[in-house]
C-alpha positions in Angstrom: 56.8 -69.1 -191.5 60.5 -68.6 -191.3 63.3 -68.5 -193.9 65.8 -70.1 -191.5 65.4 -72.2 -188.3 68.5 -72.3 -186.1 68.6 -74.7 -183.1 70.9 -73.6 -180.3 72.0 -76.9 -178.8 74.5 -77.3 -176.0 75.7 -80.7 -177.4 76.6 -79.2 -180.8 80.3 -78.8 -181.2 80.2 -76.9 -184.5 80.1 -73.2 -185.3 78.7 -70.7 -182.9 75.6 -68.7 -183.6 77.7 -65.6 -184.5 79.9 -67.7 -186.8 76.8 -69.2 -188.5 75.2 -65.8 -189.0 78.5 -64.2 -190.3 78.9 -67.0 -192.8 75.3 -67.1 -193.9 74.0 -65.2 -196.9 70.8 -64.0 -195.2 68.7 -61.6 -197.3 67.6 -58.4 -195.7 64.3 -59.0 -194.0 65.0 -62.8 -193.7 62.9 -64.3 -190.9 64.9 -66.4 -188.5 63.5 -68.7 -185.7 65.9 -69.5 -182.9 65.0 -72.7 -181.1 66.2 -72.8 -177.5 65.4 -75.8 -175.3 64.0 -75.7 -171.8 66.2 -75.9 -168.7 67.5 -79.4 -168.8 68.1 -79.2 -172.5 66.5 -80.2 -175.8 66.6 -83.9 -176.6 68.5 -85.5 -179.5 65.2 -86.8 -180.8 63.8 -83.2 -180.9 66.9 -82.0 -182.7 66.8 -84.8 -185.2 63.1 -84.0 -186.0 63.9 -80.3 -186.5 67.0 -81.0 -188.6 65.0 -83.4 -190.8 62.7 -80.4 -191.5 65.6 -78.2 -192.6 66.7 -76.6 -189.3 70.4 -75.8 -188.8 72.5 -76.3 -185.7 74.5 -73.6 -183.9 76.3 -73.4 -180.6 76.3 -70.6 -177.9 79.7 -71.9 -176.7 80.7 -74.1 -173.9 78.7 -72.4 -171.2 75.1 -73.5 -170.6 72.9 -70.5 -169.8 70.7 -71.2 -166.8 67.8 -69.0 -165.5 69.3 -68.7 -162.0 72.7 -67.5 -163.3 71.4 -65.1 -166.0 71.0 -62.1 -163.8 72.0 -58.8 -165.5 
C-alpha cells in the first residue's frame, strides 16, 4: 500500500514531478508509487482509472524518455 500514487504522463501539461513533490506536504516515511507507462505511452483510459482511485498526475517535462536514448 502507498500513501501517494503519482502518474508520470507525457500528455499531462501540469506541474512537473519536482514541482509536485516540492509543493506536497509529504510526511517523513511517506510511501510513494510512481507509475510510468511502457514505451508507446500509458493510455488515457489507464490514467482515468488510476485518477479515479486517487492517483495524482505529474509531468517529466516535454521530452519523452525512450530506452534507446537513455544511455548514461
